[in-house]
N, C-alpha and C positions, 0 to 999 in steps of 0.2 A: 621304249614305247612312250608316247606322250598323249595326254588327254587334252582336248580343246573344249573349253567351256565359255559360256557367255553370261555375264552379269549385267544388270541394267542400273543406270544412274539417271534419276529423273530430276530435271530442273523445272520448278513450278513456273507457271505463267507469271511474268513480272518479276522473277527472281534471276539471280546470276549463278548461284551455287546450289549444287544438288545436295541431297541428303547422303548419308554414309552408304557406301557399297562395299561389301566384303568381297575380296578377290582371292583370299587365301584358300587353298594351298597353291594356287596358280601364280604365274607371273604374267603381267600385262604384255601382250604382243601386238595388239591392234585395237582400233576403235572404228566401229561401224556407225557412221553418222546418219541421223535421221533426215528425212526429206524436209522437215520443218525447222531447221536450224536458222535462227536469226544471225546474220553475218557477224562473226567475231572470231578471234583466236581462242584457244583453249588452254587453261592452266589447271593446276591441281593442288589440293591439300591432301596430306597423308596422315594417318594415325601414328602417333609416336609409340615407342615401346611401352610407355606407361599405361597405354590403353584408354587415355582420356583426353590427351592434348593433341590438337590438330595443328600441323605445321605446313607452311608453304613448301612445295617441292622445287628444289633447285638442282641444277646440273653440277657436274664435277668442277666446272669453271666458275661457279658461283653466280650464275644467272638463273632467273626463274625459268623452269622448264615450260616453254611455250610452243604449242603446236599450231601450225597453220591448217585450218580445217574448213570444210564447206559442206553444205547439205548434200546428202546422197553419196558421200565418199566412203571408202575404206581407207583408213590411215594406219600404216604400219608404224610401230614404235620400237625403239631399242630396248629389248628386255633387260639389258644390263642396268638401265636406269631405274628399274622397278624391283630389283632384288630386295627382299626384306620388307616389302610393302604388303600389309595384310588388308588394309581398308583404305578407300580413297573417296574424296569428294571432287566432282568435276565442276570447273568454273568456266562460264562464258566470259571471255575477256581475261584481263590480268588482275592480280591482286590490287594494283594501283588504279586500274581503269576497268572495273567489271561492266559487263553489258547484259542488261536484263533481256531474257527471252520473251518473245511476243506471244507465246503459247506454251502449254505444258510440253516439255521436250524430253524424250527418252533417248539416251545415248547408250549404245551397246558396247560393253567392254569385253574384249576377247582375251582370254587367258590360256596359257599352256602350262600343264603340269607334267613334269617328267616322272615316269613311273618305272622303277627297276624291274 
């Protein structure tokens, strides 16, 4: 059996990075985009195992994990890339080119928890 949950990440007006959003014990499986998204790709920071250091999220191939997103979409993500991630910050744009949001923006993070 699996449990589906939603957590929210809010990017403040004029900012590009959300605050911390806990997703544990689930694994990210999708992102429900708000209708008010200022056009930009999406990248992430994840909390390291030390519980205090934030790291840029990279793929197995060594590239920053970047999603192409748009307002009002549901974006499915590969849960394998999120195993072991307990907390996340959502960024509008990339670490090299962040894009400030034009209004307070709430992004819904959909997680799945497998229960025996």
